[in-house]
Every structure is written in C-alpha cells, then in structure tokens.
N, CA, C and O atoms as a DFTB+ gen file, in Angstrom:
684 C
 N C O
     1  1       0.828      -1.181       0.000
     2  2       0.000       0.000       0.000
     3  2       0.877       1.251       0.000
     4  3       1.932       1.275       0.634
     5  1       0.456       2.249      -0.684
     6  2       1.233       3.484      -0.765
     7  2       0.846       4.418       0.368
     8  3      -0.247       4.337       0.929
     9  1       1.767       5.294       0.680
    10  2       1.492       6.289       1.718
    11  2       0.324       7.180       1.314
    12  3      -0.477       7.586       2.156
    13  1       0.232       7.479       0.028
    14  2      -0.852       8.317      -0.479
    15  2      -2.200       7.628      -0.272
    16  3      -3.174       8.277       0.110
    17  1      -2.263       6.336      -0.518
    18  2      -3.494       5.567      -0.312
    19  2      -3.898       5.534       1.145
    20  3      -5.079       5.659       1.470
    21  1      -2.909       5.365       2.038
    22  2      -3.197       5.356       3.474
    23  2      -3.671       6.724       3.952
    24  3      -4.536       6.817       4.824
    25  1      -3.110       7.773       3.385
    26  2      -3.544       9.127       3.735
    27  2      -4.995       9.364       3.312
    28  3      -5.770       9.990       4.036
    29  1      -5.348       8.855       2.131
    30  2      -6.737       8.990       1.664
    31  2      -7.702       8.284       2.623
    32  3      -8.751       8.821       2.979
    33  1      -7.326       7.082       3.025
    34  2      -8.178       6.323       3.935
    35  2      -8.262       7.025       5.291
    36  3      -9.342       7.138       5.871
    37  1      -7.120       7.493       5.790
    38  2      -7.080       8.203       7.066
    39  2      -7.942       9.461       7.014
    40  3      -8.663       9.760       7.966
    41  1      -7.873      10.181       5.928
    42  2      -8.673      11.395       5.749
    43  2     -10.171      11.057       5.733
    44  3     -10.978      11.743       6.360
    45  1     -10.524      10.000       5.014
    46  2     -11.926       9.583       4.939
    47  2     -12.431       9.158       6.316
    48  3     -13.558       9.479       6.692
    49  1     -11.600       8.437       7.068
    50  2     -11.990       8.022       8.421
    51  2     -12.191       9.230       9.328
    52  3     -13.138       9.261      10.114
    53  1     -11.321      10.212       9.230
    54  2     -11.465      11.427      10.033
    55  2     -12.748      12.178       9.686
    56  3     -13.452      12.650      10.578
    57  1     -13.052      12.289       8.401
    58  2     -14.305      12.936       7.980
    59  2     -15.512      12.171       8.511
    60  3     -16.485      12.758       8.984
    61  1     -15.421      10.837       8.421
    62  2     -16.512      10.001       8.922
    63  2     -16.728      10.240      10.416
    64  3     -17.861      10.434      10.858
    65  1     -15.636      10.226      11.199
    66  2     -15.736      10.430      12.645
    67  2     -16.311      11.805      12.975
    68  3     -17.134      11.938      13.880
    69  1     -15.879      12.818      12.242
    70  2     -16.395      14.172      12.492
    71  2     -17.885      14.243      12.189
    72  3     -18.646      14.829      12.959
    73  1     -18.307      13.657      11.084
    74  2     -19.730      13.657      10.707
    75  2     -20.543      12.876      11.733
    76  3     -21.616      13.318      12.145
    77  1     -20.035      11.718      12.146
    78  2     -20.728      10.907      13.154
    79  2     -20.867      11.676      14.462
    80  3     -21.940      11.675      15.064
    81  1     -19.803      12.329      14.909
    82  2     -19.841      13.105      16.149
    83  2     -20.842      14.248      16.059
    84  3     -21.569      14.520      17.014
    85  1     -20.878      14.915      14.911
    86  2     -21.834      16.005      14.702
    87  2     -23.264      15.479      14.772
    88  3     -24.117      16.089      15.417
    89  1     -23.530      14.358      14.117
    90  2     -24.874      13.777      14.134
    91  2     -25.272      13.336      15.544
    92  3     -26.422      13.512      15.945
    93  1     -24.336      12.769      16.290
    94  2     -24.629      12.350      17.661
    95  2     -24.947      13.550      18.543
    96  3     -25.855      13.491      19.372
    97  1     -24.202      14.638      18.368
    98  2     -24.489      15.865      19.134
    99  2     -25.877      16.397      18.781
   100  3     -26.635      16.799      19.664
   101  1     -26.207      16.399      17.488
   102  2     -27.532      16.868      17.055
   103  2     -28.635      15.996      17.644
   104  3     -29.655      16.512      18.100
   105  1     -28.439      14.675      17.639
   106  2     -29.438      13.772      18.209
   107  2     -29.612      14.009      19.707
   108  3     -30.735      14.005      20.210
   109  1     -28.504      14.217      20.420
   110  2     -28.599      14.490      21.860
   111  2     -29.369      15.783      22.110
   112  3     -30.193      15.855      23.022
   113  1     -29.100      16.795      21.301
   114  2     -29.814      18.066      21.432
   115  2     -31.300      17.877      21.123
   116  3     -32.153      18.393      21.846
   117  1     -31.612      17.141      20.056
   118  2     -33.014      16.868      19.711
   119  2     -33.698      16.081      20.824
   120  3     -34.846      16.359      21.170
   121  1     -32.994      15.099      21.382
   122  2     -33.568      14.315      22.481
   123  2     -33.846      15.190      23.694
   124  3     -34.873      15.039      24.356
   125  1     -32.937      16.098      23.979
   126  2     -33.113      17.011      25.109
   127  2     -34.324      17.923      24.872
   128  3     -35.129      18.139      25.778
   129  1     -34.448      18.453      23.659
   130  2     -35.588      19.313      23.317
   131  2     -36.891      18.526      23.376
   132  3     -37.905      19.040      23.850
   133  1     -36.874      17.280      22.898
   134  2     -38.069      16.445      22.935
   135  2     -38.467      16.141      24.377
   136  3     -39.653      16.156      24.706
   137  1     -37.510      15.871      25.222
   138  2     -37.805      15.612      26.626
   139  2     -38.427      16.834      27.293
   140  3     -39.358      16.704      28.088
   141  1     -37.916      18.018      26.972
   142  2     -38.491      19.251      27.510
   143  2     -39.925      19.427      27.023
   144  3     -40.811      19.791      27.796
   145  1     -40.149      19.164      25.726
   146  2     -41.492      19.275      25.158
   147  2     -42.442      18.312      25.859
   148  3     -43.563      18.684      26.207
   149  1     -41.998      17.076      26.066
   150  2     -42.841      16.094      26.748
   151  2     -43.115      16.495      28.193
   152  3     -44.229      16.320      28.687
   153  1     -42.116      17.024      28.862
   154  2     -42.323      17.498      30.240
   155  2     -43.351      18.630      30.272
   156  3     -44.218      18.660      31.145
   157  1     -43.252      19.560      29.318
   158  2     -44.222      20.651      29.236
   159  2     -45.625      20.120      28.964
   160  3     -46.599      20.603      29.541
   161  1     -45.728      19.117      28.077
   162  2     -47.032      18.509      27.785
   163  2     -47.620      17.851      29.035
   164  3     -48.816      17.969      29.305
   165  1     -46.784      17.172      29.779
   166  2     -47.273      16.506      30.986
   167  2     -47.765      17.515      32.023
   168  3     -48.718      17.238      32.750
   169  1     -47.137      18.659      32.095
   170  2     -47.614      19.708      33.010
   171  2     -49.025      20.131      32.603
   172  3     -49.909      20.267      33.449
   173  1     -49.226      20.335      31.316
   174  2     -50.548      20.730      30.810
   175  2     -51.555      19.612      31.043
   176  3     -52.667      19.860      31.510
   177  1     -51.167      18.376      30.717
   178  2     -52.055      17.226      30.919
   179  2     -52.486      17.134      32.387
   180  3     -53.666      16.959      32.691
   181  1     -51.524      17.254      33.269
   182  2     -51.815      17.134      34.705
   183  2     -52.699      18.268      35.209
   184  3     -53.473      18.087      36.149
   185  1     -52.583      19.437      34.581
   186  2     -53.411      20.568      34.983
   187  2     -54.890      20.309      34.667
   188  3     -55.770      20.715      35.426
   189  1     -55.154      19.632      33.545
   190  2     -56.548      19.376      33.152
   191  2     -57.095      18.056      33.676
   192  3     -58.303      17.825      33.618
   193  1     -56.234      17.192      34.183
   194  2     -56.680      15.877      34.656
   195  2     -57.810      15.946      35.692
   196  3     -58.749      15.156      35.599
   197  1     -57.758      16.852      36.670
   198  2     -58.826      16.884      37.675
   199  2     -60.209      17.244      37.112
   200  3     -61.226      16.898      37.712
   201  1     -60.252      17.928      35.978
   202  2     -61.552      18.327      35.419
   203  2     -61.930      17.506      34.189
   204  3     -62.921      17.804      33.522
   205  1     -61.158      16.490      33.895
   206  2     -61.441      15.643      32.731
   207  2     -62.848      15.046      32.811
   208  3     -63.583      15.066      31.824
   209  1     -63.225      14.521      33.964
   210  2     -64.539      13.899      34.093
   211  2     -65.664      14.910      33.883
   212  3     -66.709      14.572      33.328
   213  1     -65.453      16.139      34.322
   214  2     -66.464      17.175      34.120
   215  2     -66.668      17.429      32.613
   216  3     -67.798      17.576      32.146
   217  1     -65.561      17.475      31.872
   218  2     -65.657      17.650      30.416
   219  2     -66.352      16.448      29.778
   220  3     -67.199      16.612      28.899
   221  1     -65.997      15.247      30.220
   222  2     -66.634      14.039      29.679
   223  2     -68.134      14.040      29.951
   224  3     -68.925      13.674      29.082
   225  1     -68.526      14.449      31.157
   226  2     -69.949      14.506      31.486
   227  2     -70.697      15.439      30.539
   228  3     -71.807      15.129      30.108
   229  1     -70.094      16.576      30.217
   230  2     -70.727      17.525      29.287
   231  2     -70.823      16.934      27.881
   232  3     -71.818      17.136      27.186
   233  1     -69.791      16.209      27.468
   234  2     -69.792      15.571      26.144
   235  2     -70.901      14.532      26.073
   236  3     -71.658      14.502      25.103
   237  1     -71.006      13.681      27.089
   238  2     -72.032      12.636      27.089
   239  2     -73.435      13.237      27.208
   240  3     -74.390      12.705      26.643
   241  1     -73.552      14.321      27.927
   242  2     -74.845      15.008      28.040
   243  2     -75.265      15.550      26.668
   244  3     -76.427      15.427      26.280
   245  1     -74.323      16.147      25.942
   246  2     -74.634      16.638      24.589
   247  2     -75.041      15.468      23.702
   248  3     -76.041      15.543      22.989
   249  1     -74.263      14.385      23.748
   250  2     -74.553      13.211      22.932
   251  2     -75.951      12.674      23.214
   252  3     -76.711      12.393      22.287
   253  1     -76.290      12.531      24.489
   254  2     -77.596      11.996      24.878
   255  2     -78.729      12.859      24.346
   256  3     -79.774      12.337      23.959
   257  1     -78.536      14.163      24.322
   258  2     -79.563      15.054      23.772
   259  2     -79.600      15.004      22.254
   260  3     -80.677      14.971      21.660
   261  1     -78.441      14.997      21.627
   262  2     -78.389      15.052      20.157
   263  2     -78.950      13.788      19.515
   264  3     -79.605      13.873      18.475
   265  1     -78.716      12.634      20.096
   266  2     -79.208      11.403      19.462
   267  2     -80.735      11.285      19.524
   268  3     -81.320      10.412      18.882
   269  1     -81.366      12.152      20.287
   270  2     -82.833      12.157      20.355
   271  2     -83.455      13.092      19.317
   272  3     -84.677      13.138      19.179
   273  1     -82.627      13.829      18.594
   274  2     -83.154      14.811      17.646
   275  2     -83.568      14.171      16.322
   276  3     -83.073      13.110      15.942
   277  1     -84.484      14.842      15.636
   278  2     -84.890      14.397      14.299
   279  2     -83.707      14.475      13.329
   280  3     -83.606      13.663      12.409
   281  1     -82.817      15.445      13.530
   282  2     -81.664      15.605      12.646
   283  2     -80.738      14.390      12.722
   284  3     -80.261      13.897      11.699
   285  1     -80.493      13.919      13.930
   286  2     -79.643      12.736      14.082
   287  2     -80.282      11.532      13.398
   288  3     -79.619      10.813      12.651
   289  1     -81.558      11.317      13.650
   290  2     -82.253      10.192      13.018
   291  2     -82.282      10.371      11.506
   292  3     -82.172       9.397      10.761
   293  1     -82.431      11.614      11.051
   294  2     -82.447      11.881       9.611
   295  2     -81.126      11.538       8.938
   296  3     -81.105      11.033       7.815
   297  1     -80.036      11.812       9.622
   298  2     -78.719      11.479       9.066
   299  2     -78.608       9.983       8.842
   300  3     -78.166       9.543       7.781
   301  1     -79.003       9.206       9.823
   302  2     -78.860       7.758       9.712
   303  2     -79.959       7.105       8.888
   304  3     -79.864       5.918       8.574
   305  1     -80.994       7.846       8.531
   306  2     -81.992       7.322       7.603
   307  2     -81.472       7.339       6.171
   308  3     -82.008       6.655       5.299
   309  1     -80.433       8.120       5.939
   310  2     -79.796       8.158       4.621
   311  2     -78.791       7.012       4.576
   312  3     -77.903       6.938       5.425
   313  1     -78.916       6.139       3.621
   314  2     -78.079       4.935       3.546
   315  2     -76.596       5.234       3.377
   316  3     -75.761       4.384       3.686
   317  1     -76.255       6.420       2.896
   318  2     -74.861       6.781       2.652
   319  2     -74.046       6.778       3.933
   320  3     -72.848       6.494       3.902
   321  1     -74.672       7.088       5.052
   322  2     -73.931       7.253       6.297
   323  2     -73.805       5.947       7.069
   324  3     -74.798       5.372       7.514
   325  1     -72.571       5.492       7.220
   326  2     -72.307       4.347       8.080
   327  2     -71.814       4.832       9.439
   328  3     -71.861       4.101      10.428
   329  1     -71.339       6.077       9.471
   330  2     -70.885       6.708      10.712
   331  2     -70.965       8.218      10.520
   332  3     -71.082       8.709       9.398
   333  1     -70.902       8.932      11.611
   334  2     -70.978      10.387      11.562
   335  2     -69.778      10.972      12.299
   336  3     -69.688      10.873      13.522
   337  1     -68.858      11.581      11.553
   338  2     -67.720      12.254      12.176
   339  2     -68.218      13.519      12.859
   340  3     -68.943      14.314      12.260
   341  1     -67.822      13.703      14.127
   342  2     -68.220      14.916      14.839
   343  2     -67.025      15.758      15.274
   344  3     -67.185      16.912      15.672
   345  1     -65.822      15.175      15.196
   346  2     -64.627      15.888      15.638
   347  2     -63.421      15.241      14.994
   348  3     -63.392      14.029      14.782
   349  1     -62.433      16.050      14.686
   350  2     -61.203      15.515      14.112
   351  2     -60.016      16.349      14.516
   352  3     -60.143      17.533      14.828
   353  1     -58.882      15.731      14.508
   354  2     -57.672      16.457      14.842
   355  2     -56.505      15.544      15.095
   356  3     -56.363      14.490      14.475
   357  1     -55.672      15.971      16.018
   358  2     -54.488      15.193      16.364
   359  2     -54.877      14.044      17.285
   360  3     -56.042      13.886      17.650
   361  1     -53.899      13.261      17.645
   362  2     -54.171      12.145      18.540
   363  2     -54.628      12.621      19.905
   364  3     -54.171      13.648      20.405
   365  1     -55.524      11.870      20.493
   366  2     -55.995      12.160      21.833
   367  2     -55.763      11.019      22.786
   368  3     -56.201      11.069      23.935
   369  1     -55.072       9.977      22.322
   370  2     -54.886       8.791      23.153
   371  2     -53.430       8.493      23.479
   372  3     -53.150       7.598      24.276
   373  1     -52.511       9.218      22.886
   374  2     -51.085       8.979      23.123
   375  2     -50.352      10.292      23.153
   376  3     -50.702      11.237      22.447
   377  1     -49.350      10.338      23.964
   378  2     -48.432      11.475      23.936
   379  2     -47.156      10.936      23.313
   380  3     -46.757       9.830      23.678
   381  1     -46.495      11.619      22.417
   382  2     -46.711      13.022      22.047
   383  2     -47.814      13.131      21.002
   384  3     -47.725      12.538      19.927
   385  1     -48.839      13.884      21.323
   386  2     -49.999      13.952      20.453
   387  2     -49.981      15.126      19.498
   388  3     -50.867      15.218      18.649
   389  1     -49.042      16.004      19.591
   390  2     -49.131      17.178      18.715
   391  2     -47.870      17.405      17.882
   392  3     -47.547      18.548      17.560
   393  1     -47.169      16.357      17.534
   394  2     -46.007      16.505      16.660
   395  2     -46.440      16.675      15.199
   396  3     -45.681      17.190      14.378
   397  1     -47.645      16.247      14.888
   398  2     -48.228      16.434      13.554
   399  2     -47.401      15.814      12.435
   400  3     -47.234      16.420      11.377
   401  1     -46.890      14.628      12.660
   402  2     -46.198      13.894      11.619
   403  2     -47.189      12.978      10.904
   404  3     -46.958      11.775      10.785
   405  1     -48.267      13.543      10.440
   406  2     -49.256      12.748       9.737
   407  2     -50.216      12.012      10.652
   408  3     -50.964      11.151      10.190
   409  1     -50.214      12.328      11.931
   410  2     -51.140      11.681      12.867
   411  2     -52.516      12.332      12.747
   412  3     -52.624      13.556      12.661
   413  1     -53.547      11.527      12.741
   414  2     -54.902      12.061      12.659
   415  2     -55.804      11.261      13.607
   416  3     -55.487      10.137      13.997
   417  1     -56.918      11.868      13.958
   418  2     -57.953      11.155      14.708
   419  2     -59.311      11.693      14.300
   420  3     -59.442      12.826      13.837
   421  1     -60.293      10.872      14.480
   422  2     -61.688      11.224      14.245
   423  2     -62.496      10.662      15.403
   424  3     -62.175       9.614      15.962
   425  1     -63.545      11.382      15.744
   426  2     -64.487      10.870      16.724
   427  2     -65.824      10.744      16.011
   428  3     -66.366      11.723      15.497
   429  1     -66.340       9.535      15.988
   430  2     -67.607       9.252      15.314
   431  2     -68.723       9.086      16.331
   432  3     -68.533       8.506      17.400
   433  1     -69.880       9.603      15.979
   434  2     -71.096       9.333      16.739
   435  2     -71.850       8.274      15.950
   436  3     -72.399       8.550      14.884
   437  1     -71.869       7.083      16.477
   438  2     -72.466       5.944      15.778
   439  2     -73.990       5.964      15.906
   440  3     -74.552       6.679      16.736
   441  1     -74.631       5.175      15.078
   442  2     -76.095       5.053      15.071
   443  2     -76.639       4.695      16.450
   444  3     -77.711       5.162      16.837
   445  1     -75.895       3.859      17.199
   446  2     -76.363       3.435      18.525
   447  2     -76.002       4.418      19.636
   448  3     -76.286       4.162      20.806
   449  1     -75.375       5.541      19.277
   450  2     -75.019       6.551      20.256
   451  2     -73.603       6.421      20.800
   452  3     -73.168       7.257      21.593
   453  1     -72.886       5.395      20.389
   454  2     -71.498       5.221      20.835
   455  2     -70.626       6.320      20.240
   456  3     -70.817       6.736      19.097
   457  1     -69.676       6.776      21.027
   458  2     -68.676       7.725      20.548
   459  2     -67.392       6.935      20.303
   460  3     -66.695       6.553      21.243
   461  1     -67.095       6.701      19.037
   462  2     -65.969       5.852      18.652
   463  2     -64.834       6.715      18.130
   464  3     -65.002       7.497      17.195
   465  1     -63.684       6.557      18.748
   466  2     -62.472       7.297      18.413
   467  2     -61.614       6.424      17.508
   468  3     -61.349       5.261      17.812
   469  1     -61.183       7.006      16.390
   470  2     -60.312       6.321      15.443
   471  2     -59.051       7.156      15.266
   472  3     -59.113       8.385      15.226
   473  1     -57.918       6.492      15.161
   474  2     -56.669       7.220      14.961
   475  2     -55.786       6.443      14.002
   476  3     -55.867       5.219      13.899
   477  1     -54.943       7.185      13.305
   478  2     -54.021       6.554      12.377
   479  2     -52.981       7.531      11.891
   480  3     -52.780       8.602      12.464
   481  1     -52.325       7.136      10.818
   482  2     -51.289       7.954      10.194
   483  2     -51.725       8.331       8.792
   484  3     -52.525       7.635       8.166
   485  1     -51.191       9.440       8.310
   486  2     -51.488       9.910       6.960
   487  2     -51.197       8.795       5.954
   488  3     -50.194       8.090       6.062
   489  1     -52.071       8.653       4.997
   490  2     -51.971       7.659       3.922
   491  2     -52.103       6.225       4.405
   492  3     -51.857       5.290       3.643
   493  1     -52.487       6.041       5.654
   494  2     -52.680       4.688       6.169
   495  2     -54.065       4.618       6.809
   496  3     -54.686       5.637       7.112
   497  1     -54.510       3.433       6.996
   498  2     -55.804       3.249       7.623
   499  2     -55.750       3.460       9.122
   500  3     -54.754       3.924       9.678
   501  1     -56.838       3.108       9.747
   502  2     -56.965       3.242      11.191
   503  2     -56.022       2.275      11.890
   504  3     -55.967       1.091      11.557
   505  1     -55.283       2.790      12.860
   506  2     -54.402       1.920      13.634
   507  2     -54.946       1.690      15.045
   508  3     -54.629       0.678      15.670
   509  1     -55.750       2.608      15.546
   510  2     -56.324       2.476      16.886
   511  2     -57.809       2.830      16.837
   512  3     -58.231       3.735      16.117
   513  1     -58.588       2.088      17.626
   514  2     -60.042       2.308      17.691
   515  2     -60.476       2.087      19.134
   516  3     -60.211       1.038      19.722
   517  1     -61.155       3.102      19.700
   518  2     -61.594       3.021      21.092
   519  2     -62.992       3.602      21.223
   520  3     -63.407       4.456      20.440
   521  1     -63.704       3.124      22.225
   522  2     -64.993       3.689      22.600
   523  2     -64.705       4.725      23.689
   524  3     -64.181       4.382      24.748
   525  1     -65.043       5.979      23.431
   526  2     -64.732       7.062      24.369
   527  2     -65.300       6.781      25.751
   528  3     -64.653       7.065      26.759
   529  1     -66.491       6.232      25.802
   530  2     -67.144       6.012      27.091
   531  2     -66.545       4.832      27.861
   532  3     -66.470       4.864      29.089
   533  1     -66.127       3.807      27.150
   534  2     -65.587       2.612      27.808
   535  2     -64.095       2.722      28.093
   536  3     -63.584       2.051      28.990
   537  1     -63.394       3.559      27.340
   538  2     -61.939       3.651      27.454
   539  2     -61.483       5.046      27.874
   540  3     -60.454       5.527      27.399
   541  1     -62.230       5.692      28.750
   542  2     -61.941       7.088      29.086
   543  2     -60.553       7.292      29.681
   544  3     -59.969       8.366      29.530
   545  1     -60.023       6.287      30.347
   546  2     -58.723       6.456      31.007
   547  2     -57.576       6.691      30.028
   548  3     -56.564       7.280      30.409
   549  1     -57.705       6.249      28.781
   550  2     -56.586       6.400      27.838
   551  2     -56.560       7.762      27.167
   552  3     -55.572       8.118      26.525
   553  1     -57.641       8.531      27.308
   554  2     -57.718       9.792      26.576
   555  2     -57.069      10.937      27.340
   556  3     -57.184      11.058      28.560
   557  1     -56.391      11.760      26.576
   558  2     -55.734      12.943      27.111
   559  2     -56.777      13.927      27.636
   560  3     -57.773      14.187      26.961
   561  1     -56.562      14.473      28.827
   562  2     -57.475      15.502      29.332
   563  2     -57.546      16.716      28.397
   564  3     -58.597      17.346      28.275
   565  1     -56.446      17.036      27.749
   566  2     -56.431      18.173      26.819
   567  2     -57.316      17.872      25.611
   568  3     -58.060      18.742      25.159
   569  1     -57.245      16.653      25.086
   570  2     -58.083      16.262      23.956
   571  2     -59.560      16.323      24.343
   572  3     -60.390      16.826      23.586
   573  1     -59.875      15.805      25.531
   574  2     -61.261      15.809      26.015
   575  2     -61.748      17.251      26.168
   576  3     -62.888      17.561      25.823
   577  1     -60.892      18.125      26.681
   578  2     -61.244      19.540      26.816
   579  2     -61.511      20.153      25.443
   580  3     -62.497      20.870      25.270
   581  1     -60.638      19.878      24.459
   582  2     -60.822      20.424      23.109
   583  2     -62.130      19.934      22.502
   584  3     -62.834      20.703      21.847
   585  1     -62.463      18.665      22.714
   586  2     -63.724      18.122      22.223
   587  2     -64.902      18.824      22.887
   588  3     -65.880      19.168      22.224
   589  1     -64.807      19.033      24.176
   590  2     -65.875      19.713      24.912
   591  2     -66.067      21.140      24.398
   592  3     -67.199      21.584      24.204
   593  1     -64.980      21.849      24.180
   594  2     -65.045      23.219      23.648
   595  2     -65.654      23.205      22.243
   596  3     -66.443      24.083      21.895
   597  1     -65.282      22.204      21.441
   598  2     -65.820      22.040      20.083
   599  2     -67.351      21.898      20.124
   600  3     -68.063      22.462      19.293
   601  1     -67.825      21.150      21.088
   602  2     -69.268      20.944      21.235
   603  2     -69.930      22.193      21.806
   604  3     -70.930      22.672      21.271
   605  1     -69.374      22.714      22.881
   606  2     -69.966      23.869      23.568
   607  2     -70.038      25.100      22.662
   608  3     -70.987      25.880      22.742
   609  1     -69.033      25.269      21.803
   610  2     -69.001      26.430      20.911
   611  2     -69.963      26.297      19.729
   612  3     -70.234      27.276      19.033
   613  1     -70.474      25.094      19.505
   614  2     -71.360      24.858      18.365
   615  2     -70.625      24.455      17.098
   616  3     -71.258      24.175      16.079
   617  1     -69.292      24.422      17.144
   618  2     -68.521      24.023      15.960
   619  2     -68.842      22.598      15.532
   620  3     -68.675      22.243      14.365
   621  1     -69.298      21.790      16.467
   622  2     -69.643      20.412      16.151
   623  2     -70.709      20.365      15.048
   624  3     -70.682      19.475      14.198
   625  1     -71.641      21.317      15.063
   626  2     -72.714      21.318      14.065
   627  2     -72.182      21.704      12.684
   628  3     -72.625      21.157      11.674
   629  1     -71.249      22.627      12.638
   630  2     -70.600      22.978      11.363
   631  2     -69.822      21.787      10.834
   632  3     -69.834      21.508       9.635
   633  1     -69.155      21.097      11.720
   634  2     -68.375      19.919      11.353
   635  2     -69.289      18.858      10.749
   636  3     -68.975      18.279       9.709
   637  1     -70.417      18.607      11.402
   638  2     -71.384      17.621      10.914
   639  2     -71.954      18.061       9.569
   640  3     -72.086      17.249       8.654
   641  1     -72.289      19.333       9.448
   642  2     -72.832      19.849       8.178
   643  2     -71.831      19.659       7.041
   644  3     -72.215      19.298       5.929
   645  1     -70.555      19.902       7.315
   646  2     -69.514      19.690       6.293
   647  2     -69.426      18.222       5.895
   648  3     -69.230      17.902       4.723
   649  1     -69.569      17.337       6.866
   650  2     -69.555      15.902       6.568
   651  2     -70.723      15.537       5.646
   652  3     -70.557      14.774       4.695
   653  1     -71.896      16.087       5.937
   654  2     -73.071      15.807       5.103
   655  2     -72.830      16.312       3.690
   656  3     -73.126      15.611       2.722
   657  1     -72.290      17.534       3.559
   658  2     -71.998      18.100       2.237
   659  2     -70.978      17.232       1.491
   660  3     -71.112      16.990       0.291
   661  1     -69.961      16.770       2.221
   662  2     -68.921      15.955       1.596
   663  2     -69.511      14.649       1.076
   664  3     -69.179      14.213      -0.026
   665  1     -70.382      14.026       1.861
   666  2     -70.995      12.777       1.432
   667  2     -71.996      12.969       0.302
   668  3     -72.240      12.043      -0.472
   669  1     -72.580      14.166       0.196
   670  2     -73.560      14.413      -0.860
   671  2     -72.917      14.336      -2.236
   672  3     -73.613      14.130      -3.231
   673  1     -71.605      14.499      -2.309
   674  2     -70.893      14.403      -3.588
   675  2     -70.889      12.967      -4.127
   676  3     -70.673      12.757      -5.320
   677  1     -71.124      11.994      -3.268
   678  2     -71.055      10.590      -3.671
   679  2     -72.415       9.992      -4.024
   680  3     -72.514       8.815      -4.370
   681  1     -73.464      10.814      -3.933
   682  2     -74.822      10.298      -4.215
   683  2     -75.097      10.234      -5.698
   684  3     -76.184       9.826      -6.108
C-alpha cells in the first residue's frame, strides 16, 4: 500500500468520525428538546386531569340530547352514512400527540349513540379504535377539553354539516 493511499483512507476516516460526532451531538440536542417538550405537555395534561370527568360529562350530556333529535335520526336514515364524524384532529390517546407527523384522529357518533375514536397515520388506515365512554382512562385531558369546547361552541354542528356536504358528492 502506498502512503498516499493510506492518507486517503485516514482522511476519509477522520471525515466520517467528524460527521458521526456532529450527528450524535444533534441527536442528543433533539432528544433534550423532545424531553423538555414532553415534560411541558405533561404539566398541561396534569393541569386538566382533575376536570377531565367534568368535560366528559358535558360531552355525554350533549350526545344523549343530540341522538334524540330528528336531525340525528335523519342522518342515519340516509343509507350513505355508516358513521358520523363529529370531531377531528391530532391524537388524543397517546403522547406526544401534537407533533403532527401525519397523525390524525376522528371521533364518530355511531347510530347506537357510541362515541368511537379512530386514529391513524397519513396515507394509512386506522391503527387504533376506542370507545370514548368505555376507554376514558386512555384519553388525554387536553383532547377531552378540546372536544368539549368544540361541542360547547357549536362548531360540532358545522363539522357535521360539512360531513353531510362531503358525502352528498357521492350520491
């Protein structure tokens, strides 16, 4: 082997080590930032945890009233509807729930009055499915609060109306 060849290899190894060290430092910094973000999320989650049940009670109270309406029955009298989306957004069952890397969720109000939560990734099908009433312990208090605000503000009705309009394109 020539000295020139060994120098080339030595130079390449040094570049490799420098690049590896830089990437490791970046990963450590990203991990530190992610840990801080998760700690901040947990502070928020813990702040809303004591009132989570109050928000759930309001959600179930709205549901119980809405499923008695002619509008609800009218939606399900149309064969096009197998489910009714009432809320959508980021994940509400896992932290970190707001990184927005293609994570989505929907909350459906089923014909029988069940509130079914579906979650998945962009371009993929549903990966998780839960009944809000039976699986309340897994849901983020922040997500439950956002759902409650969505209902209380009346945005839920706009959301439902948009779903009806969207489905009307397929008739």
